[in-house]
C-alpha positions as CSV (number, residue, x, y, z in Angstrom):
1,X,4.4,-16.1,-25.8
2,X,7.0,-13.8,-27.9
3,X,5.6,-10.1,-27.7
4,X,6.4,-9.7,-31.4
5,X,3.8,-12.4,-32.2
6,X,1.2,-11.1,-29.5
7,X,-0.3,-7.9,-31.0
8,X,-2.8,-7.9,-28.2
9,X,0.0,-7.8,-25.5
10,X,1.9,-5.2,-27.3
11,X,-1.3,-3.1,-27.6
12,X,-1.9,-3.6,-23.9
13,X,1.7,-2.7,-23.0
14,X,1.4,0.3,-25.1
15,X,-1.8,1.5,-23.5
16,X,-0.5,0.9,-20.0
17,X,2.6,2.9,-21.0
18,X,0.6,5.8,-22.3
19,X,-1.9,5.9,-19.3
20,X,1.3,6.0,-17.0
21,X,3.0,8.8,-18.8
22,X,0.1,10.9,-20.3
23,X,-3.1,9.7,-18.5
24,X,-6.3,8.3,-19.9
25,X,-7.0,11.4,-22.2
26,X,-4.3,10.3,-24.3
27,X,-5.6,6.7,-24.8
28,X,-6.8,6.8,-28.4
29,X,-6.6,3.9,-30.8
30,X,-4.3,5.8,-33.1
31,X,-1.8,6.6,-30.0
32,X,-1.9,3.1,-28.9
33,X,-1.1,1.8,-32.4
34,X,1.8,4.2,-32.8
35,X,3.2,3.3,-29.5
36,X,2.8,-0.5,-30.1
37,X,4.2,0.0,-33.6
38,X,1.2,-1.8,-35.2
39,X,-1.0,-1.0,-38.3
40,X,-4.1,1.2,-38.1
41,X,-7.2,-0.8,-37.0
42,X,-5.1,-3.1,-34.7
43,X,-6.4,-1.6,-31.6
44,X,-10.2,-1.8,-32.7
45,X,-9.6,-5.5,-33.9
46,X,-7.7,-6.7,-30.8
47,X,-9.2,-4.6,-28.0
48,X,-12.4,-2.9,-29.3
49,X,-14.1,0.2,-28.2
50,X,-12.7,2.7,-25.8
51,X,-14.4,1.3,-22.9
52,X,-13.2,-2.1,-23.7
53,X,-9.7,-0.7,-24.0
54,X,-9.8,0.7,-20.5
55,X,-11.3,-2.5,-19.1
56,X,-8.5,-4.6,-20.8
57,X,-5.8,-2.2,-19.7
58,X,-6.9,-2.4,-16.2
59,X,-6.9,-6.2,-16.3
60,X,-3.5,-6.0,-17.8
61,X,-2.3,-3.7,-15.0
62,X,-3.7,-6.2,-12.4
63,X,-1.9,-9.1,-14.1
64,X,1.3,-7.2,-14.2
65,X,1.1,-6.3,-10.5
66,X,0.3,-10.0,-9.6
67,X,3.4,-11.0,-11.5
68,X,5.5,-8.5,-9.4
69,X,3.8,-9.8,-6.3
70,X,4.3,-13.5,-7.1
71,X,8.0,-12.8,-8.1
72,X,8.7,-11.1,-4.6
73,X,7.0,-13.9,-2.9
74,X,9.0,-16.6,-4.8
75,X,12.1,-14.7,-3.9
76,X,11.4,-14.6,-0.3
77,X,9.4,-18.0,-0.1
78,X,6.5,-18.7,2.1
79,X,8.8,-21.0,4.1
80,X,10.5,-17.9,5.4
81,X,7.2,-16.8,7.0
82,X,6.3,-20.1,8.5
83,X,5.0,-19.5,12.0
84,X,6.4,-16.1,12.6
85,X,5.6,-12.7,11.1
86,X,9.1,-11.6,11.9
87,X,10.3,-11.6,8.2
88,X,6.8,-10.0,7.0
89,X,8.0,-6.4,7.3
90,X,11.0,-7.0,5.0
91,X,8.8,-8.8,2.7
92,X,6.6,-5.8,2.6
93,X,9.6,-3.4,2.0
94,X,10.8,-5.7,-0.9
95,X,7.4,-5.6,-2.5
96,X,7.2,-1.9,-2.3
97,X,10.7,-1.5,-3.8
98,X,9.6,-3.8,-6.7
99,X,6.5,-1.6,-7.4
100,X,8.5,1.5,-7.3
101,X,10.9,0.3,-10.0
102,X,8.1,1.2,-12.5
103,X,6.5,4.6,-11.6
104,X,4.7,4.7,-15.0
105,X,3.0,1.4,-14.2
106,X,2.1,2.8,-10.7
107,X,0.6,6.1,-12.2
108,X,-1.4,3.9,-14.7
109,X,-2.7,1.6,-12.0
110,X,-3.9,4.6,-10.0
111,X,-5.4,6.2,-12.9
112,X,-7.3,3.2,-13.9
113,X,-8.4,2.4,-10.4
114,X,-9.8,5.8,-10.0
115,X,-11.7,5.5,-13.4
116,X,-13.1,2.4,-12.2
117,X,-14.9,4.3,-9.6
118,X,-16.6,6.3,-12.2
119,X,-17.6,3.4,-14.3
120,X,-19.7,0.5,-12.9
121,X,-18.5,-1.7,-15.8
122,X,-14.9,-1.5,-14.3
123,X,-15.9,-1.8,-10.7
124,X,-15.7,-5.5,-10.5
125,X,-12.3,-5.6,-12.0
126,X,-11.0,-3.0,-9.5
127,X,-12.5,-4.9,-6.7
128,X,-10.9,-8.1,-8.0
129,X,-7.6,-6.3,-8.0
130,X,-7.9,-5.2,-4.3
131,X,-9.3,-8.6,-3.2
132,X,-6.4,-10.3,-4.9
133,X,-3.7,-8.2,-3.0
134,X,-5.6,-8.5,0.3
135,X,-5.9,-12.4,-0.3
136,X,-2.1,-12.9,-1.2
137,X,-1.2,-10.9,2.1
138,X,-3.7,-12.9,4.1
139,X,-2.3,-16.2,2.9
140,X,1.2,-14.9,3.8
141,X,0.0,-13.8,7.2
142,X,-1.9,-17.1,7.9
143,X,1.2,-19.0,7.1
144,X,3.1,-16.7,9.5
145,X,0.6,-17.6,12.2
146,X,-1.0,-14.1,12.4
147,X,-4.2,-14.2,14.8
148,X,-6.3,-12.1,12.5
149,X,-4.7,-12.4,9.1
150,X,-7.7,-10.8,7.1
151,X,-7.8,-7.5,9.1
152,X,-3.9,-7.2,9.1
153,X,-4.0,-7.8,5.4
154,X,-6.6,-5.3,4.8
155,X,-4.6,-2.8,6.8
156,X,-1.3,-3.6,5.2
157,X,-2.6,-3.2,1.6
158,X,-4.2,0.2,2.4
159,X,-1.1,1.3,4.0
160,X,1.2,0.2,1.3
161,X,-1.1,1.8,-1.2
162,X,-1.0,5.1,0.7
163,X,2.8,5.1,0.9
164,X,3.3,4.1,-2.8
165,X,0.9,6.8,-3.8
166,X,2.6,9.3,-1.5
167,X,5.9,8.5,-3.1
168,X,4.5,9.2,-6.7
169,X,3.4,12.5,-5.2
170,X,6.4,13.6,-3.2
171,X,9.4,11.6,-4.8
172,X,10.2,10.2,-1.3
173,X,13.1,7.9,-1.4
174,X,12.7,6.0,1.9
175,X,9.4,4.4,1.1
176,X,10.5,0.9,1.4
177,X,11.9,1.7,4.9
178,X,8.7,3.4,5.9
179,X,6.5,0.5,4.5
180,X,8.7,-2.1,6.5
181,X,8.1,0.0,9.8
182,X,4.5,0.4,8.9
183,X,4.0,-3.3,8.5
184,X,5.8,-4.0,11.7
185,X,3.5,-1.5,13.6
186,X,0.4,-3.0,12.0
187,X,1.4,-6.6,12.8
188,X,2.2,-5.5,16.5
189,X,-1.1,-3.6,17.0
190,X,-3.3,-6.5,15.5
191,X,-1.4,-9.1,17.6
192,X,-2.1,-6.8,20.9
193,X,-5.9,-6.4,19.9
194,X,-6.7,-10.0,19.2
């Protein structure tokens, strides 16, 4: 759908951009409308109350991250993983590189996920986000023949999250390489212990 003809999408893109650059405190109806270039009242009409805006923005961030994940997996292809975890660390490095291309979206994701820990109404969406990434990793690890794909997936997602967050804080430039090394170590360790 054309973003010009999709005011809700424009508002959500604007909200995500605002949260990523200025934080949740800056997320007001007027600020979102200004950022999206839409008329006053558009945010309330398309997104609702402040709580509904935050919930919709979190869902929008989850969908955005899912598209990044799917694009990287499509580029590498599940066939490359068939029967071996050998190429999995490179896949993790590619995924981390793709996420780091948009630091504002990453900041928004973390801010929204932290907010979800304070709002029971957002908890399910945050848990869905985490479960989705674990599930995608688990599918890839299963295709690769990993003995305990669920445990390895949980460890990988947590490790990647930590490395990406560390990069936002420190400005580290070798995060994809570190993610690749961490993925290889996690896969070795989970193979040895199972």
